[in-house]
Each structure stands twice: as C-alpha cells, then as structure tokens.
C-alpha positions as CSV (number, residue, x, y, z in Angstrom):
1,X,-9.2,8.1,23.3
2,X,-5.5,8.4,24.7
3,X,-5.4,11.6,22.5
4,X,-8.6,13.0,24.0
5,X,-7.4,12.6,27.6
6,X,-3.8,13.7,26.8
7,X,-5.4,17.1,25.2
8,X,-7.6,17.5,28.2
9,X,-4.9,16.9,30.7
10,X,-3.7,20.4,30.5
11,X,-5.8,23.4,32.2
12,X,-5.4,25.7,29.4
13,X,-6.7,23.7,27.0
14,X,-9.9,22.6,29.2
15,X,-10.3,26.6,29.4
16,X,-10.4,26.9,25.6
17,X,-13.0,23.9,25.6
18,X,-15.1,25.8,27.8
19,X,-14.8,28.8,25.8
20,X,-15.6,26.9,22.7
21,X,-18.7,25.4,24.3
22,X,-20.1,28.9,24.0
23,X,-19.6,29.1,20.3
24,X,-16.8,29.2,17.5
25,X,-14.1,31.8,18.3
26,X,-11.0,33.0,16.4
27,X,-7.7,32.1,17.7
28,X,-6.8,35.6,18.8
29,X,-9.8,35.8,20.8
30,X,-9.3,32.5,22.8
31,X,-5.4,33.8,23.5
32,X,-6.9,37.1,24.7
33,X,-9.4,35.0,27.0
34,X,-6.9,32.7,28.5
35,X,-4.2,35.7,28.7
36,X,-1.7,34.0,26.6
37,X,0.4,34.8,23.6
38,X,-1.2,33.9,20.1
39,X,2.0,31.3,19.4
40,X,1.7,29.7,22.8
41,X,-1.8,29.4,22.2
42,X,-1.2,27.9,18.8
43,X,0.6,25.0,20.5
44,X,-2.3,24.2,22.5
45,X,-4.6,24.4,19.9
46,X,-2.4,22.1,17.8
47,X,-2.8,19.7,20.5
48,X,-6.6,19.9,20.6
49,X,-6.8,19.7,16.6
50,X,-4.4,16.6,16.9
51,X,-6.8,15.1,19.4
52,X,-9.6,15.8,17.3
53,X,-11.4,17.7,19.9
54,X,-11.6,21.0,17.6
55,X,-11.4,22.0,13.9
56,X,-10.5,25.2,12.4
57,X,-12.7,26.7,9.8
58,X,-12.3,29.6,7.6
59,X,-14.0,32.6,9.0
60,X,-16.2,34.3,6.2
61,X,-14.7,36.6,3.9
62,X,-11.2,36.8,5.5
63,X,-9.4,33.7,4.3
64,X,-6.8,34.2,6.9
65,X,-9.3,34.2,9.7
66,X,-9.8,30.7,11.3
67,X,-12.7,30.0,13.5
68,X,-12.4,27.1,16.0
69,X,-15.2,24.9,17.1
70,X,-15.8,21.8,19.1
71,X,-16.1,18.4,17.5
72,X,-18.6,16.2,19.2
73,X,-17.4,12.6,18.4
74,X,-14.4,12.5,20.9
75,X,-16.4,13.9,23.7
76,X,-19.1,11.2,23.0
77,X,-16.6,8.5,22.7
78,X,-15.2,9.6,26.2
79,X,-18.6,9.9,27.7
80,X,-19.3,6.1,26.2
81,X,-16.1,5.1,28.3
82,X,-17.0,7.0,31.5
83,X,-20.5,5.6,31.3
84,X,-18.7,2.0,31.4
85,X,-16.8,2.9,34.1
86,X,-19.6,4.3,36.0
87,X,-21.7,1.2,35.2
88,X,-18.8,-1.0,36.7
89,X,-18.6,0.5,39.7
90,X,-22.5,0.9,40.4
91,X,-22.4,-3.1,39.8
92,X,-19.3,-3.4,42.2
93,X,-21.0,-1.3,45.0
94,X,-24.6,-3.1,44.7
95,X,-22.7,-6.4,45.0
96,X,-20.8,-5.0,48.0
97,X,-24.1,-3.8,49.4
98,X,-25.7,-7.1,48.8
99,X,-22.7,-8.8,50.7
100,X,-23.0,-6.9,53.7
101,X,-26.8,-7.0,53.9
102,X,-26.3,-11.1,53.7
103,X,-23.6,-11.0,56.0
104,X,-25.4,-8.9,58.9
105,X,-29.0,-9.4,58.4
106,X,-31.4,-7.4,60.3
107,X,-28.9,-4.4,60.9
108,X,-29.8,-1.0,60.0
109,X,-28.4,1.5,58.0
110,X,-26.8,3.4,61.1
111,X,-23.8,1.4,61.0
112,X,-24.2,0.2,64.5
113,X,-24.7,-3.0,65.9
114,X,-28.1,-3.7,67.4
115,X,-27.1,-3.6,70.9
116,X,-25.5,-0.1,70.4
117,X,-29.1,1.4,69.7
118,X,-31.4,2.7,72.0
C-alpha cells in the first residue's frame, strides 16, 4: 500500500487516474490532457505502473500503441484500509459521546448547561 499512496501523492498522477476512470487511453492522449510532454508523463506512468495502479496493454493493430487502464486491486486494498481507519474513528467518537453523556446526564445537545437555557 505504500507504493499506492506514494503514487497518489502527486496531483498529476491523480489527474491521470481520474482520466483513466473514464476508460483506457493511450499515453499521448493522457499527456495532452494533463498538458505535459510525453517524456515527462512517461515518468509519471512508470510510477503508476510500479505502484500497480495502472497497466499498459497493446492497443489493437499497432503494437507500438499502448493503452493504459486502471487496475482494481490496489484501489480495493486502499479502500479496505480506509474502511478500517473510519471504523476506528467511529468507535472512538462513539465512546467519547457515551462518556460525555455519562458525565453530564440530562444535558441536551445544544452544548449549554441547564441553567443557561431559557
């Protein structure tokens, strides 16, 4: 997952991911869409491939044309981790809420002491 997060840390690579969510694209089209030279984009695509986020496949009759597509597995692993983190915080906040309600029974949700209410 470290490679996934490292690859997604760059805004250009996130833009490439967003473009590939719409469907497979050749590198030249991606470079044009992100307003970057082909060699510069090539470095970003290399990082995305190394992180397992994208794959390149031959594009039809022209063996030189490579179509880039997203791979599901690293995104599923990232989502599973994020779900665990979210569950942790939901549990922590639920415990905090229970603590506050036990420590201050009878107080409403307005955040004011009973004597402050009209």
